[in-house]
C-alpha positions in Angstrom: 92.8 78.7 96.1 96.1 78.4 94.7 96.2 80.3 91.8 99.6 82.1 92.8 100.9 79.1 94.8 104.8 79.2 95.2 104.8 82.6 94.3 106.1 85.3 96.5 104.2 89.0 95.9 105.6 92.2 97.2 103.1 94.7 97.6 104.1 98.4 98.2 101.6 100.9 99.6 100.4 98.0 101.0 99.1 99.3 104.4 95.9 100.9 103.8 93.4 100.8 101.0 94.1 99.2 97.4 97.3 97.7 98.6 96.2 96.2 101.7 93.3 94.4 100.0 95.7 93.0 97.0 97.9 91.7 99.7 95.0 89.9 101.4 93.7 88.4 98.0 97.0 87.3 96.8 97.6 85.7 100.5 94.0 83.9 99.9 95.2 82.5 96.4 98.5 80.9 98.2 101.0 83.6 97.5 103.8 84.8 100.2 103.1 88.3 100.6 105.6 91.0 101.3 103.4 94.0 102.9 105.6 97.2 102.2 104.9 100.3 103.1 105.9 103.7 105.4 103.4 102.7 108.5 105.2 100.4 110.5 101.8 99.9 112.9 99.1 99.3 110.3 101.9 96.9 108.3 102.7 94.7 110.9 99.0 94.5 111.7 98.5 93.6 107.9 101.1 91.0 107.9 100.0 89.7 111.3 96.6 89.1 110.0 97.5 87.4 106.7 99.4 84.7 108.5 103.1 83.0 108.4 103.1 83.6 104.8 103.5 87.1 105.2 105.6 90.1 106.1 106.3 93.3 106.8 108.9 95.5 104.8 109.6 99.0 105.4 109.7 101.2 102.1 109.3 104.4 101.1 109.1 104.1 97.2 110.5 107.6 96.6 113.9 106.8 97.9 116.1 104.4 96.3 118.3 103.5 99.4 114.7 102.3 100.6 114.3 100.0 97.7 118.0 98.5 98.4 117.1 98.2 101.9 113.7 96.7 101.3 115.2 93.8 98.7 118.0 93.1 100.9 115.7 92.4 103.9 113.5 90.1 101.5 116.4 88.1 100.4 117.5 87.1 103.8 114.2 86.6 105.4 111.7 85.9 103.2 112.6 84.8 99.9 113.1 85.4 96.2 110.5 88.0 94.5 108.1 87.0 91.8 105.6 89.4 91.8 105.7 93.2 92.4 102.7 95.2 92.6 103.5 99.1 92.2 100.9 100.2 94.3 101.9 103.3 96.5 100.8 106.8 95.4 99.6 109.9 97.2 97.0 112.7 95.9 97.0 116.6 96.7 93.8 117.8 94.4 95.0 120.9 92.2 95.3 122.0 88.9 97.3 124.1 86.9 96.9 127.6 89.0 96.7 126.1 92.2 99.6 123.3 92.6 103.0 124.1 93.8 106.1 122.8 92.4 107.0 121.2 95.7 103.5 119.3 95.2 104.0 118.7 91.4 107.7 116.8 92.4 106.4 115.0 95.1 103.5 113.5 93.4 105.7 112.9 90.5 108.5 111.3 92.5 106.2 109.2 94.6 104.2 108.0 92.2 105.8 107.6 88.9 109.5 107.6 90.7 108.4 104.8 92.9 106.9 102.8 89.9 110.4 103.1 88.0 112.5 102.4 91.4 110.5 99.5 91.9 110.8 98.1 88.3 114.4 98.7 88.0 115.1 96.8 91.4 112.6 93.7 90.8 114.1 93.4 87.2 117.7 93.2 88.7 116.1 91.1 91.1 114.6 88.5 89.0 117.4 88.5 86.3 119.7 87.5 88.8 118.0 84.7 89.4 117.3 83.9 86.1 113.5 83.5 86.9 110.2 84.8 85.6 108.5 87.6 87.1 105.6 90.0 86.6 105.2 93.5 87.6 101.8 94.9 88.0 101.4 98.7 88.3 98.2 99.8 90.2 97.4 103.2 88.6 94.3 105.1 87.8 92.1 106.1 85.5 93.5 109.8 85.2 96.2 108.0 83.2 93.9 107.7 80.4 91.5 110.1 81.5 92.3 113.2 83.6 90.4 116.2 84.7 91.6 119.6 85.3 91.7 119.2 89.8 94.1 116.2 89.1 97.1 117.5 87.3 100.0 116.3 89.3 98.5 113.1 90.0 96.9 112.3 86.5 100.6 113.1 84.9 102.1 111.0 87.2 99.7 108.3 86.4 100.2 108.5 82.5 104.0 108.6 83.0 103.7 105.3 85.1 101.6 103.7 82.4 104.2 104.7 80.0 106.9 103.0 82.2 104.7 99.7 82.3 105.2 100.1 78.5 108.5 100.8 77.9 109.4 98.1 80.8 107.4 95.3 79.0 109.2 96.3 76.0 112.7 96.2 77.5 112.0 93.1 79.2 110.7 91.3 75.7 113.5 92.3 73.6 116.3 91.5 76.1 115.0 87.8 76.7 113.7 88.2 80.2 110.8 85.9 81.0 109.5 89.2 82.8 105.9 90.7 82.3 104.9 94.3 83.0 101.2 95.7 82.8 99.1 97.8 84.5 95.8 98.3 86.6 93.9 101.1 86.3 90.9 101.7 89.1 88.2 103.8 88.8 87.2 105.6 92.4 87.3 103.3 95.6 86.5 104.2 99.0 90.4 104.3 100.3 91.8 106.9 102.6 93.0 108.6 100.3 89.8 109.2 98.6 88.3 109.8 101.7 91.0 112.6 102.2 89.5 114.0 98.7 85.9 113.8 99.9 86.0 115.3 103.5 87.7 118.3 102.1 85.0 119.1 100.1 82.2 121.7 101.4 79.5 118.8 101.2 81.2 115.0 101.7 78.0 113.4 100.8 77.5 115.6 97.9 81.1 115.0 96.4 80.8 111.2 97.2 77.8 110.9 95.0 79.4 113.0 92.4 82.2 110.9 92.6 80.0 107.7 92.1 78.3 109.0 88.9 81.4 109.0 87.0 80.9 105.4 86.7 78.1 104.4 84.1 77.1 101.8 86.6 76.3 103.8 89.3 78.5 103.2 91.9 81.9 103.2 93.7 84.3 100.3 93.0 85.6 98.0 95.7 89.1 97.6 96.3 88.6 93.5 96.0 87.3 94.4 92.2 90.6 95.6 91.5 92.6 92.9 93.5 91.3 90.5 91.3 92.8 92.1 88.3 96.0 92.6 89.9 96.2 88.3 90.7 95.3 87.7 86.8 98.3 89.6 85.8 100.6 88.2 88.7 99.4 84.4 87.9 100.5 82.0 85.1 97.1 82.5 83.5 98.0 86.1 81.8 101.9 84.3 80.8 101.4 86.0 77.4 100.2 89.3 78.2 102.9 91.8 78.4 102.7 95.8 77.9 99.1 96.6 78.2 96.4 97.8 80.8 93.1 96.6 82.3 90.4 99.2 83.7 88.7 98.5 86.6 86.5 101.4 86.3 82.6 101.0 85.9 83.1 102.0 82.4 84.4 105.2 83.3 87.3 105.5 80.5 84.3 103.9 78.3 81.8 106.9 78.6 
């Protein structure tokens, strides 16, 4: 398959979970893939798994200097970026009474700040080439339907959804052939989710409760999310910008 042939895709948070699966599916669809993240060991392993069309790029999305270094390395060693997938994120469960200022600030700067910086650097890179491009923010259903215990996380994802719309309008109004959209996954069994359920008094009960949030009655798979990302990354969605697509088993419809 070659829906992403001749495209170079940068995936943040690609060393595990949804990001790793997005990297795999993009490679299967013919793209060159930059596997970006903070964990060198896992990142190098995934890039090696994908073969010569992939490379690992160290990236802390919350630091502007790290974005500068990443794009510099890509331009020198890998080529121009056609697609950015802003996937990196962190989560610390908590409500308004037990979320510290430090946790709130770290969550917002990583999840929303990382999306902002990614969009800013990707647009500058794409415009300098005079090329078309696509930016996809992989967020969460909490962007539109949060809960008491996802205060900081939900706020950061809602902010990132707003950023996607603002970026899409900016590019359209500026005459740039750059699109920006978002994918909102439901609950997928990732290391981040595993950390949440493992902290619960009864892990199996917590898993069952999470699954019941989806009207289809099961957890989502990372590959299901990755397929939606591929659609936004490909030319199939050439007229689509400033919108979002929920891969949530009906969660936001209920």
